[in-house]
C-alpha positions in Angstrom: 5.8 36.6 -9.0 4.9 34.4 -6.4 3.4 31.7 -8.4 7.0 32.1 -10.5 9.6 32.2 -7.6 7.0 28.8 -6.0 7.5 27.0 -9.8 11.9 27.4 -9.2 11.4 26.3 -5.3 9.3 22.7 -6.9 11.8 22.7 -9.6 14.8 23.4 -6.9 13.6 20.4 -4.5 13.2 18.1 -7.1 16.0 19.0 -8.4 17.7 19.0 -5.4 15.8 14.9 -4.6 18.0 13.9 -7.8 21.4 14.7 -6.9 20.3 13.0 -3.3 19.3 10.0 -5.5 22.8 9.6 -7.0 24.5 9.8 -3.6 22.2 7.0 -2.6 22.4 4.6 -5.3 26.0 3.9 -4.1 25.9 4.6 -0.7 26.7 1.5 1.3 23.7 -0.8 3.1 25.5 -0.3 6.5 24.9 3.2 6.4 21.6 3.4 4.4 20.4 1.1 7.4 21.9 3.5 10.0 20.1 6.2 8.8 16.9 4.2 9.1 17.9 3.2 12.8 18.3 6.9 13.2 14.7 8.1 12.1 12.9 5.0 14.3 14.9 7.0 17.2 14.1 10.4 15.7 10.3 9.6 15.7 10.5 8.0 18.8 11.9 11.5 20.2 9.5 13.8 18.3 6.8 11.8 19.5 5.2 15.1 21.3 5.6 17.0 18.4 4.1 14.6 16.6 1.2 13.9 18.5 0.3 17.4 19.1 0.8 17.9 14.8 -1.8 15.2 14.8 -4.4 16.8 17.2 -4.3 20.0 14.6 -5.2 17.8 11.8 -7.6 15.9 13.0 -9.7 18.9 14.5 -9.6 20.3 11.1 -10.4 17.1 9.5 -13.7 16.9 11.7 -14.4 20.6 10.9 -14.0 20.2 7.4 -16.4 16.7 7.7 -13.6 14.2 7.0 -15.0 10.1 7.0 -14.6 8.5 9.8 -12.2 6.6 7.8 -9.8 8.4 6.7 -9.8 10.3 10.2 -8.8 6.8 11.9 -6.0 6.3 9.3 -5.0 10.0 10.1 -4.7 9.3 13.8 -1.1 8.4 14.9 -1.5 7.9 19.0 1.8 6.7 21.0 1.1 3.2 20.4 0.8 3.8 15.7 3.9 5.7 16.4 5.9 3.3 18.2 4.9 0.6 15.7 6.7 3.3 13.6 9.9 3.2 14.9 9.5 -1.1 15.3 9.0 -1.5 12.0 11.9 0.8 10.6 13.9 -0.9 12.8 12.4 -4.6 11.2 13.4 -2.9 7.9 16.6 -2.6 8.6 17.5 -5.4 9.6 16.3 -7.0 5.8 18.7 -7.8 3.2 20.1 -5.0 0.9 18.7 -5.4 -2.3 20.8 -3.1 -3.7 23.3 -5.4 -6.2 21.8 -8.8 -5.8 22.3 -10.5 -8.4 19.5 -11.9 -10.3 21.0 -13.8 -13.6 24.8 -14.5 -14.7 26.2 -16.0 -17.8 29.4 -16.5 -19.8 28.2 -16.0 -23.7 30.6 -18.3 -25.8 33.0 -15.6 -26.6 33.6 -15.2 -23.9 31.6 -11.8 -22.1 30.7 -12.3 -19.2 27.0 -11.1 -18.0 25.3 -9.9 -14.3 22.0 -9.2 -13.8 21.9 -6.7 -10.3 19.2 -5.0 -9.2 19.8 -1.0 -8.7 17.5 1.6 -7.3 15.4 3.3 -9.7 16.7 6.5 -8.8 13.6 9.1 -6.9 10.2 7.8 -6.6 7.4 10.2 -5.7 4.6 9.5 -4.2 1.1 10.9 -3.9 -1.4 10.1 -0.9 -4.2 10.7 1.6 -4.5 11.2 5.3 -1.9 8.4 5.8 1.1 10.0 8.4 2.3 6.7 8.5 2.7 6.2 4.9 5.2 9.1 5.2 7.4 7.7 7.6 7.4 3.5 5.8 7.7 5.0 3.0 10.9 7.2 3.8 12.3 4.1 5.7 11.7 1.8 2.1 13.4 4.6 -0.1 16.1 4.3 2.3 16.4 0.5 2.3 16.4 0.8 -1.6 18.9 3.1 -2.3 16.1 5.5 -3.7 15.0 9.1 -2.3 11.5 9.7 -2.1 9.4 13.1 -2.8 6.1 12.8 -1.0 2.8 14.8 -0.9 0.9 13.6 1.9 -2.1 15.9 1.2 -3.5 19.0 3.0 -5.7 16.3 5.5 -2.2 15.5 7.2 0.4 18.3 6.7 1.0 19.3 10.1 1.6 16.1 11.2 3.7 15.5 8.1 5.9 18.5 8.4 6.6 17.3 11.8 7.4 14.1 10.3 9.4 15.2 7.8 11.7 17.4 10.0 12.6 14.8 12.1 13.5 12.3 9.5 15.6 14.5 7.4 17.5 15.5 11.1 18.0 11.7 11.2 19.0 11.0 7.9 21.9 13.8 8.2 23.8 12.4 11.0 24.4 9.2 9.3 26.1 11.1 6.6 23.4 10.9 4.1 21.6 14.0 2.2 18.6 16.0 3.6 17.1 15.8 0.3 16.9 12.2 0.7 13.7 12.9 2.1 11.0 15.3 1.3 7.5 16.8 1.2 6.1 18.5 -1.2 3.2 19.4 1.0 3.8 23.4 0.6 3.1 23.4 -3.2 -0.7 21.8 -2.8 -2.6 20.5 -5.8 0.4 22.2 -8.5 2.7 20.1 -6.1 1.3 16.8 -7.2 0.6 17.6 -10.9 4.1 18.8 -11.2 5.6 15.5 -9.5 3.1 13.4 -12.3 4.6 15.0 -15.0 8.6 15.7 -13.8 9.6 13.0 -16.1 13.9 13.2 -15.6 13.4 14.2 -12.5 11.1 11.4 -10.7 11.8 7.8 -12.0 8.6 6.5 -10.7 5.3 7.1 -8.8 3.3 5.5 -6.6 -0.4 6.7 -5.6 -2.3 5.2 -2.9 -5.6 6.8 -1.5 -9.1 6.5 -2.6 -10.1 5.0 -6.0 -10.7 8.7 -7.7 -6.7 9.6 -6.7 -5.4 7.1 -8.0 -7.6 7.3 -11.5 -6.3 10.1 -11.5 -2.6 9.8 -11.5 -2.7 6.8 -13.9 -4.8 8.8 -16.0 -2.8 12.3 -15.9 0.9 10.9 -15.1 3.7 11.0 -17.7 6.3 9.1 -14.7 5.7 5.4 -14.8 3.2 4.4 -12.2 2.4 1.5 -10.2 -1.0 1.7 -9.4 -2.0 1.0 -6.0 -5.9 -0.1 -6.3 -8.7 0.3 -4.1 -10.1 -2.8 -1.9 -13.2 -4.4 -3.0 -12.2 -7.5 -1.1 -14.4 -10.5 -1.1 -15.0 -13.8 1.0 -16.3 -16.7 -0.6 -18.1 -19.3 2.3 -18.0 -22.1 0.0 -20.2 -25.4 1.0 -17.2 -27.4 2.7 -16.6 -24.5 4.9 -16.4 -24.8 8.6 -19.2 -22.1 9.5 -17.2 -21.4 12.9 -14.3 -20.9 11.2 -15.9 -18.8 8.6 -17.6 -16.2 11.2 -13.9 -15.6 12.9 -12.3 -15.2 9.6 -15.4 -13.3 8.3 -15.3 -11.3 11.5 -11.2 -10.1 11.5 -11.5 -9.5 7.9 -14.7 -6.8 8.2 -14.0 -5.6 12.0 -10.0 -5.8 12.6 -10.0 -2.3 11.4 -12.2 -1.0 8.9 -10.5 2.1 7.4 -7.7 -0.1 5.2 -7.9 -1.8 1.7 -7.4 -5.4 3.1 -10.4 -4.8 5.1 -13.6 -7.3 3.7 -16.2 -5.7 1.7 -18.3 -8.5 0.4 -19.5 -12.0 2.0 -20.6 -14.7 -0.7 -22.4 -17.8 0.2 -22.3 -20.7 -1.0 -26.3 -21.8 -2.1 -26.4 -25.2 -1.2 -25.3 -24.1 2.7 -27.1 -20.1 2.9 -30.4 -21.3 4.9 -28.2 -21.5 7.3 -24.7 -19.6 6.7 -26.4 -16.3 6.0 -28.7 -15.9 9.3 -25.6 -16.7 11.3 -22.9 -14.6 9.2 -25.6 -11.6 9.6 -26.4 -12.2 13.1 -22.5 -12.2 13.7 -21.8 -8.8 11.7 -24.9 -7.1 13.3 -23.8 -8.1 17.3 -20.2 -7.0 16.3 -21.8 -3.1 14.7 -21.8 -4.4 11.0 -24.3 -3.1 8.9 -25.2 -5.9 6.6 -26.4 -4.8 2.3 -27.5 -6.9 -0.5 -29.6 -6.3 -3.4 -32.1 -8.7 -2.5 -33.7 -10.6 -0.1 -31.4 -13.0 1.9 -32.7 -16.4 3.3 -33.3 -16.0 7.3 -32.4 -12.6 7.6 -34.5 -9.3 7.7 -34.0 -6.0 7.0 -31.0 -5.6 4.8 -30.2 -2.2 3.4 -29.6 -2.0 0.0 -26.5 -1.9 -1.8 -26.2 1.6 -2.8 -25.1 3.3 -5.7 -22.2 1.5 -6.4 -23.7 -2.0 -6.0 -21.2 -4.7 -5.8 -18.1 -2.4 -6.4 -18.4 -0.5 -3.2 -15.7 -0.1 -1.2 -17.5 1.1 2.0 -14.0 1.5 4.5 -16.6 1.3 7.3 -18.1 -0.7 9.3 -20.8 -1.8 6.4 -20.5 -5.2 4.3 -22.2 -6.8 1.4 -23.6 -10.0 1.5 -25.0 -12.5 -1.6 -25.9 -15.6 -2.2 -24.4 -17.4 -5.2 -25.1 -20.9 -7.0 -21.5 -22.4 -7.1 -18.2 -21.9 -7.2 -17.9 -20.7 -11.1 -20.5 -18.2 -9.9 -18.0 -16.9 -6.7 -15.2 -16.6 -9.2 -16.8 -14.8 -11.5 -18.7 -12.4 -9.3 -14.8 -11.9 -7.6 -13.3 -11.0 -11.0 -16.4 -9.2 -12.8 -17.1 -6.6 -9.0 -13.4 -6.8 -6.8 -10.4 -5.0 -7.3 -7.8 -7.4 -8.1 -6.7 -6.5 -4.6 -7.4 -9.6 -1.8 -9.7 -12.7 -1.9 -10.5 -15.3 0.1 -12.0 -18.6 0.0 -13.1 -20.7 2.9 -13.8 -24.1 2.5 -11.8 -28.1 3.4 -12.8 -29.3 -0.1 -9.2 -28.8 -1.4 -10.2 -29.2 -4.6 -12.4 -25.9 -4.4 -9.6 -24.2 -3.4 -7.3 -24.6 -5.6 -9.8 -23.7 -8.5 -10.6 -20.2 -6.2 -6.6 -19.9 -6.0 -5.5 -20.4 -9.5 -8.7 -18.8 -11.3 -9.5 -15.7 -8.8 -7.1 -12.6 -10.7 -6.2 -11.0 -7.8 -2.8 -9.5 -6.9 -3.5 -12.1 -3.5 -6.0 -15.2 -3.1 -6.5 -16.4 0.2 -7.9 -20.3 1.9 -8.9 -20.4 5.2 -7.3 -17.3 5.9 -8.2 -13.1 6.9 -8.0 -10.9 4.5 -6.1 -8.6 7.0 -3.2 -10.5 6.2 -2.0 -8.5 3.2 0.2 -6.8 4.5 4.2 -5.5 3.9 4.5 -6.0 7.8 2.5 -9.5 8.0 4.4 -10.7 4.6 8.0 -10.0 6.7 8.8 -6.9 4.4 9.0 -4.3 7.4 6.7 -2.1 6.0 5.5 -1.8 2.0 5.1 0.9 -0.3 1.8 -0.2 -1.1 -0.3 -3.3 -2.4 -0.2 -3.4 -6.1 -3.0 -4.3 -7.7 -1.6 -4.4 -11.5 0.3 -6.9 -13.3 3.5 -5.3 -14.7 6.8 -4.8 -12.6 5.4 -6.0 -9.3 2.3 -6.8 -8.2 0.9 -7.6 -4.1 2.7 -5.7 -1.3 5.8 -4.3 -2.3 8.8 -4.2 0.0 12.7 -2.8 -0.6 12.9 -5.6 -3.7 10.2 -3.6 -5.7 11.5 -0.2 -5.2 14.5 -1.7 -7.3 15.1 -2.3 -11.3 17.9 -3.8 -13.2 20.5 -3.5 -15.0 22.9 -5.9 -17.1 27.0 -5.8 -16.3 28.7 -7.0 -19.3 32.6 -7.3 -18.7 35.0 -8.3 -21.8 38.7 -8.9 -22.5 38.3 -6.7 -26.0 35.3 -8.5 -28.1 34.1 -6.8 -30.9 31.1 -7.9 -32.2 32.0 -9.6 -36.3 
């Protein structure tokens, strides 16, 4: 009986989201932006309750052996809460994508055709231990005219409950449905499973989290999925690299924040400069507290740790980095395309031709030249926030902002035309 009641409750919640999406789809941009600004203020006002709930989640996470990288993602402090509010306000200032005209033409018979952006409807998001995603996704969904159903996982359940309650109250003050933003955390894994099969009620599903979570969603979902991939992120130090620049980029990419998908996991060094560059890189990493891994002896480096079970495909999300030596640019490109996750990869070089080839031939969502991979981020790209980093090629790729949460439709205006 209880199981039947929970199923009925979940279906009612999803139906409410669908109904809310129809209201949001025609709501004026100013009203939706007002709701986002109200969320920013509500998050700041609820900071005390958010911090208390987050402390409970962190305590449970430590007791349950949650990995340090996951604990870092789970953590909300006052600075991060302020950052969420700032990101929401920045997003509210961005152009509204809904109704944007992409193409327009008039046919010889006089029919006027216009292709415009429209919301998807209901976006489902499944993620782990990332309460910041709860706020980011709610604001991006509102900004693009979509309702959102969030499954944030048990690790952040208390934090997410406080955040969603604050946001729902804020949304209501703007005259929009409370059901515009909903959480299904209380339904556990069954809720996630239903979200993956809720065709007709959920229009798009976005997984964010571990490779295992993403794989489950991609393989089990009957709802269309935008895949956000794990980040086995590479940097290639070319023979024409300036070593001081390379060291600064590598250290920033690895240590600025290790628990995120755009942090550096593998450094490849051109063999012609390996004798000088590899010891310098290894020393700098170790001095910064990073453990160096390799599958063979590194020139001028003693005591590197083995790669581990996943080899070159390891996403550490910790203070660990793999270093390898490759024969040339061709070998670097081949390695990245073989072992990477098509997320973000960078080359450090003063050789414009080498940079051009790397940027063209590395098959990743974001490829960089002489820049830290930590810039692959919706906020850094000027999107205000992001849905995630899409690593697939259909619909959207790279950081996903407001336009990426829209589809299109054609509007045809005539004056009585019929087809012969």
